[in-house]
N, C-alpha and C positions, 0 to 999 in steps of 0.2 A: 311272316311279315309280308305285306303287299305294298306296291307303289301306289301313289295317289292317282286317281282318274283325271286326266287332263281335260280342260274345258274345250280345247279345239277338237277333241275327239267327238264331242257331242254333235258338232256340225257335220262332220264326215259321216257319222252314223245316221244322222237325219236324212242326208242325201241318199244313203243306201236304202233306208226304209221307204222313202218315196218311190224309188225304183222298184222295190219289192212289192208294194201295193199295186203298182201298175201291172206287174207280171201276174199277180193274183187275179186282177180284173180281166186280163186277156184270156185267162184260163176258164172264165165263166162261159156257160152255154149262151147262145145268141139271145135267148129271152131275157138273160140277166146281164146283158152288156150295158155299157155306160149309158146308152140311150136305145130306145125302141121305137119302131114306126107306129104312128097313130092311124086311125081310119082314113084320115085325109092325106096320109103319106108323110106328115111331118114327124121329125124325131122327137121323142119325149125323154126327159132325163130319168135316170135310174135313181130310185129313192132309197134312203137308208131306212131299213125296216127293223133293225135291232142293233143295240150297242151293249157289249158286255165288257166288264172289267175283271181281269184275272191277275193273280200274283200279288195283290196288295195284302199286307198283314197288319200294318200299323195305321196306314192312311185309309180313312173311311172312303168307300166307293162314291158316296155323295160328294165328298170334297173333290175327288178326281173329276166327276161329271160336271161340276161347276166350272172347272178349267177348260173343259172340252166345249167348243162352240158348236160343233156338229151335233144335231139333235135328230131323233127318230122322226121321219117324215121329211127331212131336208133332202134336197138333191145331193147325190154324192159328188164331192169335188176334191180332186187331189190337192188343190191349193189350200182349201179349208182344212183338210186332214194334216197337211204339213204345218199349218199354223197351230193345230191342236197339239201336235207332238212337241213343237217349240215351246208352247205355253206350259206343258207338263214338265219339260226340262227346267224351265225357268223357276219352278217352285223350289228346286233344290232338293226334292225328296227322292229322286230316282237316279239310279245308275244306268239303267237300260230300259228302253221302251220299244216294244214290238207291236205292230198292228197287222192283223190278219182279216181278210175279207172273204166271204163266201155267199153264195146265193141263199136267199131265205124269203119265202112268201112273196115272190115276185120282185124282190129288191135285193139289197145288200145288207148282210149282217157283219158289223165291225166288232172285232175283239181286240181290246187294248190289253196287252200282257206287259205288266210292269215288273221291274226288279228294283225294289226299294234300296236306297243307300243304307249302309249300316249306321247305327246310332253310336255316337261317341259316348261310351259309358264312363270313361275315365281319361284324364289327361295327366301325364307325368313327364318329368324331366330327368335326364341323365347327363352327368358331366358338368353341371353348373356348380362351380365351387365359389365363384366370386359374386354371383347374383343369387339371391334366395328364390325358392319356389314361389313365394308370395309376390316378390317383385316381378317375376316373369309372368305370373298369372294376371297381374294388373295390365299387362300389355296385350293380352289375348282378346280377340273378339269372338272366337269360337268357344262354346261352353259345353259342359257335360249335358247329356240328354238331347243335344242338337244332332242333326244329320251331318254325316261326314261330307265335306265339300272340299275337293282337292284345290280349287282356286283359293278358297278362304284360308286353307291350311298354308298355302304358299305365301299369302299376305301376312299371316301370323309369323312365319319364319322370318320374313323381312323385318317385322316389327321387333322381334327378339334380337336380331342381328344389329338393328339400329340402336337398341338399348345398350348393347355391348360396345358399339362404336362410341356412344356418348360417354361411356365409362373409360374409354381409351383402349379397348380391345379390338383393334382393326383387323386382326387375323381370325376373329371368331367366326365360326360357321355352324349352321344348324341344319340337321337332316331330319325330316319328319318320317316316322315309321308307324305302322299300324300292326296291332296284335289282335288276331281274331278271338272273339269270345262267343259264348252261346247266344242263341236267339238273335242272330244278325247284329251283334254288338261288337265294337272294337275298342281297344285301348289305344289312344293317340299318344305316341311317345316322341318328344323332341330330344334328339340326340345332339348335345352341345359339345363342340370342341372350341374351348375358349381361347386357346393360344396364349400368347404373352402380351403384357401391356405394351402398347406402342409409345415409346418415350420420345419426347421432343428433345432432340440433341442440339438444335440451333434455331434461334429466332433472328431473322435478318430483315433488312429494309432495303428497298430500291428507290432511287430517285431523291434520297435525302442528301442535301448539300449544306443546309444551314446548321444542322444538328447531327452529331455523331450517332452511330448505332447504340453506343453505350448510354447516351443521354435519353434516347427514345425508349430504350429497353426499360429504364426506370419509370416510365410513364404508363406502362401497360402491365397487366397481370399474367399474361401468357409468358412463362419462363422455361428455360431449358431444365431438363431433369438433373437433379443433383442428389446423389445417393444418400448424403448425410442428412438432408432436411426434407426431401420430397415425400418421404413416407409419412411425415407429420403434416406438412403444409399442403399436400396434394398438388404441388406444382409439377410442371414437366409432363402433364397429361393434357392432351388436346381436348378442349371443350368448345364447341361451336358457339354457344351463347357467350362465353367469355371472350372469344376473338371478335365477335360482333360488338361487344362492349368496348373492346380495345380499339376498334376503329373509331368510335366516338371519343375515347380518351386521347387518341392521337390528334383528332380534329380539334378537340378542346385545347390541347397544348399549343398547336400552331395558331389557332384563332386568338389565344391569349397572348401570343407574341407577334401579332400583326399580320399574319399570313391569311388574309381574308378570302383568298381564292384557293386555299388548299383543298386537295382531293385525296382521299385515302380509299384505295380499291379493296376489293374482296381478297382476303389473304389466300395465298397459294400454298397448298400442302404438297410437299415433295417427300415421297417415301423412299426408304433405303433398307437394305438388308432384309428383303422379303417382308416389308411392312412392319418390321420390328422397331425401327426408328423413323423419325420424320423431321422435316425442317418446315418451319412456318415462315413465310415470306410476305411482308406487308409492302405493297406497291404504293408509292407516294408521288404526288405532283405538288410541290411546295408553292410555286408561284412567288410573287414579290411580297416584301414586307412593307406595310403601310403605317403611316403616322397620322396623328390627329392634327388637322390644320385649323379647325374651327369648332367651337361648341356653343350652341345657342339654345333658346327655349321659345316655345310658342304655345299660346292658349292659356297661359297663366293669368289668373285674376286675383286669387286669394293671396299669393305671395308675389313679390317683385322678382324681376329676372335675376337680380343680384342674390336674393334670398334662395332662389332655386339653384343657381349655379354655385353658390357657396356650399350647397349640400353635396354636389357631385364631386367625385375625385378624378374624373377623366378631364384632362387639361391638355392644350397644345403645348409643346410638340411631342407629347408622349407617344410611344408605340401603341397602336390600337390593341385593346384587350377586351374580349367578350366577357370574361369573368368580372373585370372592373366595371364594365358597362351594366351587367346584370345587377351588380351591387348598387350601382347608382339608381337603377330603375326601382329596386326594392326600397332604397332609402327615401326616394321621392314619394313612392306609394305610401310608405309608413308616415312620412311627413304630412301628407294630406289626410291619411286615415286618422292620425292623432288629433286632427282638428274636426273629425266627424265626417269628412268627405270619403266615406268608405268605398264608394264606387268609382273613385278617380282612376283613370287609365293613363299610364305613361307609355308612349310608343316612341322608340328611337327611329329617327329617319337618318339613314346612312347613305351618303352620296360619295362614292369613291372617285378620285381623279387618277386614272390609270397612268397618265403621262408623268405626273408629279409624285405618284405613289403616296397619296394622302387621302384622308377621309374627312369629310365635313359632317359633323354630327349635330342633329337638332332633336331636342326632346319635345315631342308633341304631347301636350297635356290636355286631356278631357276631364275637367274637374267634376262634372256632375253637380248634384246638390247636396246640401247638408242632410245627412241621414239620421233619423231619430228611431228610437226603439219603442215600439208600441207595447209589447208584452214580453215577459220572460217566462217561458214555460219550462217547468222542471219535471222530468220523468225518470223512472228507474230507481228512485230512492225509496226502497221498501222500508228501511229503518230510519235513515237520517232525515231529520225534519227539514222542511223547506228553508226555514230561516237560517239553518246552519250553512246551507249552500249559498243562499242569497247574500249573507253578510260578508262572504269572501269575494263576491263578484265586484269588479271595479266599475261596472256600469249599472244603470238603474232604468226602470221603465220611465218613459217620456223623456229620457235624457238622450244626448247624442251618442252615436255608436263610435266611440273612440277605439280604433283597432288596437292601439297599444295597450289600453286598459283591458281589452278582450284577451290579449295574450297573457297579461298578468293574471286575469281571472282563471284562465286555463291552468297556469302554473300554480296558483293558490289552491285550486281544487285538487290537483295532484298531490300537493304537499300536505293536504289533510291526511293522506294515507288511509282514507276510508273506502276508496273505490279502485277497482281493478281496471276500469275503463272510463274515460271522460271524453265527451264530445260537446262542443258548443257550435251549433249550426245556425247561421243567420238565414231567415226565410223572408224573402221580399213579399210584402202584403199590400204594397201601394207605392206610389211615387215617393222615393226617398223615405220609405217607411218599412221597417223590418220587425219581425218577431225573432227573439233569440230562443232557440230550442236547446236547452241544457239536458243532455242525456248522460246518466251515470249508471254504472253497474256496481252494486255493492260487493265488498269482499269482507271476509271475517275480520273483525277488529279486536276480538277477544283472543288472547293467547295464553297458553300455559306451556311453559318450556322447562325442561329439566335436562341438564347436561353437565359438562365439565370443561375445564380449561387447564392450561399448563403454562408456567413460566419457569425459566431456569432458576430464578431466585426463590420463588415461593412454592415450587413443585406443583403437584396436582391439586386442583380446587374443584369443588362441586358447586353448581349454580342452579338456582330455581327462580322462576319468575311467573307470576300470574298478573295479567293486566287486561284492562278493557279501555280502549282508547276512544270509544264512542258510546258512553253509557246512555242507554235508552234512546239513542239517536240524537242526544243533545250536544254532542261534541265534547262533553266533559270526559276526563280520563282519570283512572286510578290504577296504580301499580304497586305490587308488593313483591319485593325481591330479597333473596338471600344468597350469600356466598360463604362457603365454608372450606377452609384448608388448614394445613398444619401451622401456618404462620399468620393467617388472616381470617377474621370472621366479620361479616357485615350483614345487617338487616336494614331495610329502608321501606318506608311507606310514603307515596307521593300522590297527592290529589290536585288536579288542575282544572280550573274553569277558564277556557281561553277567551270568553267574552263575559267577564264578570259584570253583573247588573246590566247586561245587554250593551256594554260599551266595549270599545277596542282595547280593553285592558285584561290581561291574563292574570289570574290569581292562583298562586301555587303554595300549597302547604305541605311541608316535608318533615318527616321524623326519621331519625337514624340511631342505630346502636352498633358500634364498631369496636373491634379489637385488632391490633396489628403489632407484630413483632418486627421492630426496626433493626434488630440485631444489636444495635447500640443500647436500646431500651425497649420496654414494652409500654404500649399506650392503649387505653380504652376511652371511648367517648360516647356520650349519650346526649342527644339534643334535638333541635328542630329549627326550622326557619319558615318565614312567611315572606313571599315575594309578590310584588305587583309589577307587571311589565306592560307599559303603555306603547301602542303602535301609533306611529304618525305616518300615514300614507302606506305605501306598499313595502318600503324597504327599511325605514328607520324606526327604532324603538329604544326606549329607555326603561330602566328597571330600578326599583327600590326594594331592598331586602333587609330583613333583620334576623340575625343569628343569635341563638342562645344555646350554650352547650356546657357540659361538665366534662372535664378531662382528668385523667389520672396517669401519672408517669411513675413507673415502678420497674424493679429488676434491672437497674442500670448496670451495664457491664463495665463501664469505665472505672478505673481505679484512681484514687487521689494522685498517685505518682504520675500516671499517664496524663491527668488533667494539668499537672504542673508543667510537664514537658510539652504538651500541645494545648495551649489555652482555648482553642476552639471546642475542646471537649468539656470545659468547666461548666457551661450551662446545664449539661445533662445531670450532673451531680446536684447543682443548685435547684433544679426544678422538680426534684422527686417529691411526689405527693399529689394532692387534689387541687384542681384549679377550675375556676368558672370563667367563661368568656361570653361577652355580649356586645353587640354593636351593629350599626347599619352599614350597608354598602350600596353604592350607586354605580349602575352599569349602563352601557349603551351598545347598540348593535346597528350596523348598516350592512344589509345582506342583499347582494345581487346575484346569488347563485341560482342556476336554473333548476336545481333539484337539491333539497336539503340532505337527503340520504346518500345519494350517489351523484355528486356534482360533475358536470361536463364542461361548463363554462361559467364565467362570472367571477365575483370576488366577495369576500366577507371581512369586515373589520369590526372588532369588538374589544371592549375594555371594561375595567372595573376598578373602583377604589373603595376600600373598606377601612373603617376606623373602629377599633375595638378597645374597650376599657375606658378608663378616665370617667368622664361624666356619663357614659353609657353603662356603667356598672361592670362588675366582674373584676378579676384579679390581674388580667393582662392589660397592657397599655401600649398599643402600636398601631401603625397604619400600613396598609399594603396596597400597591398599585400594580396592575397587570394590563398588558395590551397585546392584541393578536391581529394578524392580517394574513389572509389567504388569497391566492390568485389561481384560478383554474383556466388553463388554455387548451382548447380542443386541438388535437393533432390530426386525428382522423374522425370519422363519424362516431366511432365508439371509444377511442383512446384519448387519454387526457394527461397533460403535464401540469403538475401543481406545485406551488411554492407556499411555504408557511413560515412566518416570522413571529416570534413571541419574546416579550421582554417583561421582567417583573422585578420589583424591588420593595423592600419594607424597612421601616425604621422605627425605633422606640418613640413613644410620646412622652416628652419631658425627661428630666434627669432621673426620675424613678421608674420610668417605663421600661419594659423589656419585651422581647419577642419570644413567644413560646416555641420550643424546639419542634413541636408537631406541625407548626405552620411555616416552617422553613421551606425553601425550594429544594426538593430532592430531584435532581436532574438525572434522567435515564429511564428507559422503559416506555410503556404505552403513552401516547400523546406527548412524547418528549424525545429523547435520543434513543432510538430503538437498537443501536449497536451495543448498548450497555444495559445491565440490570437496573432496576429501580434504585436511584440514588447513587449509582456507581460512576456516573460521568462527572466526577469532581474529586476534590481532596478526600482521602480516607486515612487519617493518621491512625496508626496501629490497626488498620483494617476496619475501623468503625465508620458507619454512615454518619456524617455530621450535617449535611445540607448546607445551604447558603442563604444569605439574605438578599441576594440578587441572582438573576438568571438571564441568559440570552440563548435563544434556540432558533435554529434554522432547519427546515425539512424540505426536501425535494422528492417528488414521487412521480413515476410514470405508471399509469394504470391502463391496462388493455384487456379486452375480452378474451377469455379462454373458452368458456361455454356460456355465451351471453344469454342463450335461450333459457338456461337454468340459473342465471344470475351469478356465474363464477367469473372472477376477474383476477388477472395477475398484477403484481405490484413490484417494481424495483425502486428502492429508495436510497437516498443519501442524506444523512443527518450530521449536524455539527452543533456544538453548544459550549457554553461557559457557565460554571457555577462559582459564585464569588462569596468568600467568607465575610463575616462582619468586618467592616472597615475597608474592604476592598472595593474600589469603584468598578463599574462595568467598563470593560475595555476589550479590544480585540486580542490583547496579549494573553488573556485567559480563555479566548475562544479557540481552543485547540483540542477538542474531543470529537474528531470525526468518526463516523460509523456508517456502515452500509449494509444492505441485505435485500432479501426478497420476501414476498408474502403472497398469500392467496386470500382473496376477499370473496365472500358470499353474501349477496343481497337477499337474505332469508326473509320469510314472513315476519320474523321477530325484529328485523332490522339488520343492518350490516354486521357481519362477523368477519374477523380478520385473524389469520395465523401468520405471524412474522418470524423470520429467522435472520438475526442480525449479527454482524461481526464488528468488533472494535478495531479502529485503525489508528488510534492515538499512539504517539511515541514521545510524550512530554515528560517532564521531570517526575511527575507522580507515578507514571507507568514505569519509568526506569528504576525508580527507587523502591516501588512495591509491586513488582509484576504479578505476584500471586493474588493481589487484591482485585484484579480486573480480568476475570476469565471470559472466554468466548468459545463458540458462538452463543448467542442469547435467543431463547425461544419465548415468544409472548403471544398470548391469545387475548383478543380484545373484542368488545361489543360496542358498536356505535359508529358514527360517521368519522371520516378521516379528520385528524387533528382535534377531534372532540368539539368542533364548532357547531 
């Protein structure tokens, strides 16, 4: 192993060589001195009569000569020669350069003897356990087959150590070694001593008077190391980028609480225990807290001052908040953009009064002109037809550029689920005139999936689906699916045209064939439905459906004696046999979710009323009404808190009408109360599922990203419900079936998949009387968006 050649040694060696050449010249005979007398007595310069290159093996002599400015026939000059030596060293090719001079043909012959630097044949690392070789190589600027440069090696050592510091290894050190190989080649070895992670043991603040350290600590992401969680959260490790962002987080916090002159300095790092632990200290200068004294508006023509100020939330004498101010600016910009003034600019003019500690705020509005759309250009749709894209856009050519409609257009394109990337880019082509460039990137819309699921009640189930959601680029879809298990068998075929006859009406034709063991009885069904869903604007739609099906009830487990003791079981014996059912249903939906598959914000309200039998044919005669509402509240950029309410009821039509047992409300399981198996969140006389003629359901979920890059999310939920037998009214008295649990959601290419683990929490009279009827925990596997909406 040899040590690296230091760059400062080059300059010392250069001075030595200059002196050496001078000695050589003094040793020449008088005829070959640096100058010789002419016939007139004047001194003439000694000329260079020959230049030789020796010692070079890899570097061609012509390349070396190009770097040497001294040429044959030039007067000999020590200054020029020093420059030549310096130029050769600067190439980085040589470890040593020697110059010899001797008399030759009445002048001076110069010999440049060079020693080439070794070539780095191989680069390797020793001792790196926490950083991979590939990660370290990405930081290197020296590469195999390049010449060894001690200065560059030193720079690469610094880069490797910086990488370790970024990962929290402040004790890491790197020593470069060389191992000689044949043909003047070396292996460059970086010997790494990683040391231990430098943990943050304390995060402190100086200069904070208005807020405690514990309050400020909650506003930043730099945290002290905690052995129980830091291995998972990666907290407690110093990250410079994170502390820089924490400076802005602290400034935001103070600015949002009126401290308009706050200053947050560069965090100070204090090391302890030989750099094994460290303290991060944020210096603060809070200043005074300011309140709003006046809010005004200027430059407004389209809206009155009252209309503008009614939009803003900043009012006297509130404490000044930059966050609230930014929301006001965004709301005003949207207000103008919604009217087509897409280039309107809202500028806040803030005038502080230091003595009174108040702020006078004026919104300066530059309205601009009414912006129109000249053309809509669509690109990237290799399969999807232009009209499929255009029909979901909320803006049109020659129309005004409504920025709200533009946002809705972006949402609608994403909700098609045809594209992996969507961009809508306005391009100004004239005064108050733009082209809209819609750029999409197609993704596969045909899927074939085969897999399995599991629930505590039904056991293992096999599933298979083949679907195409964008047939020939028309936007039409077709899917064929099957589900097979020990207690359930389902087959279905669904065909949908989302713009039937080029109108905003979706037509859906479905066929199904199912078998299910309800444990109380066996049920098989064969039928189909036709639905027409009409959209009105972006959010509201109504639907009209017609259902025709044939049902069979058989193998009823209930005995006559049990039916006498529990009248709720009697219909199961009475309805054994074949039945037909036919009738329409009318539904509505108002959907303001930002994303249909994985909502982050917004709400969705939908309901349905169906009437079956009677004048519509079939054997049954009843009506059913259901209603649902969901609310999605963003907690962080990626996490969401959501609530869902559902209510349903059904009643016979006329004195001879009856409700079929297969259409009762069986509360529990997927899209219901996940702390219980299907149908188990309700009365179960003799352990039989009986269902109810009314239901009330509440769900609360907190969803957060686990591996968002791969579409994985965690879910914590709490459910409660009530299942009401015939004759029982919906009331909170029966709303006593709480359950809770956790789940993992995967936003897969086939759509959302969820695996839930739930526990029943009820302790009502049914649980106490028949504890064996309500086992837990409950495992459910489901496919589809949260709450089935």
